[in-house]
C-alpha positions, 0 to 999 in steps of 0.5 A, spaced: 499 500 499 502 506 497 503 513 502 497 517 503 500 524 504 494 528 508 491 534 508 495 539 513 491 540 519 493 546 523 492 553 521 497 556 526 504 551 525 507 549 518 510 542 518 518 545 517 517 548 524 515 542 527 520 537 524 528 537 526 532 543 527 538 539 524 535 534 517 528 535 517 525 529 519 518 529 521 515 525 526 508 526 525 502 525 531 495 527 530 493 528 537 498 531 538 498 536 533 492 538 535 492 538 543 497 543 539 492 548 535 488 547 540 492 550 545 495 556 539 486 557 538 486 557 546 491 562 547 490 567 541 497 569 540 502 566 536 507 559 539 514 562 537 517 554 537 524 554 539 526 545 539 520 541 536 521 533 533 529 532 534 532 527 530 537 523 533 543 526 532 541 533 534 539 531 541 545 528 543 548 535 540 544 540 544 544 534 550 538 532 550 536 525 555 537 520 552 530 517 552 527 525 551 521 525 548 523 531 543 524 524 539 518 524 539 514 530 538 515 535 543 515 542 543 518 549 547 515 554 546 517 561 548 515 565 553 515 572 549 509 574 548 506 570 554 504 570 560 506 564 563 501 561 568 495 562 563 499 558 558 502 553 563 494 553 565 491 551 558 498 547 556 494 543 562 487 543 559 488 542 552 491 534 555 500 536 556 502 532 561 509 533 560 512 539 563 519 543 563 520 549 566 525 554 564 525 562 564 525 562 557 521 557 554 516 551 556 517 544 554 511 540 552 510 533 550 505 527 552 511 522 556 509 520 563 506 525 568 512 530 571 514 536 571 522 539 572 525 545 572 531 548 568 535 550 575 534 553 581 532 561 576 526 556 573 524 553 579 523 562 582 521 563 576 515 559 577 514 557 583 514 565 583 
């Protein structure tokens, strides 16, 4: 059976911004993309995607964890122009389960339910 091209259903995102910045590899996850689009629609402000899918080589080059959700589908969304509390609430409400809190971005994925901080300054920022 041949490959059937799917119509891109997420108007606020492009396939290229969701692909590996290193090689262009793309990982297709419809549920993830529906959640991301839902969050973007609810927030009604652009999401600047800092990092999305990563090929294994890119993940290693940037110091990502060997089993990083970025190897499938995860995004780091810039906090620029966003209220971090509202952004986190909406991302949780639409069903994301993994959260990484940095000073300049929020990481979300659909892995096991967990959260972490990228150092003491990030913890201070997100817990204030």
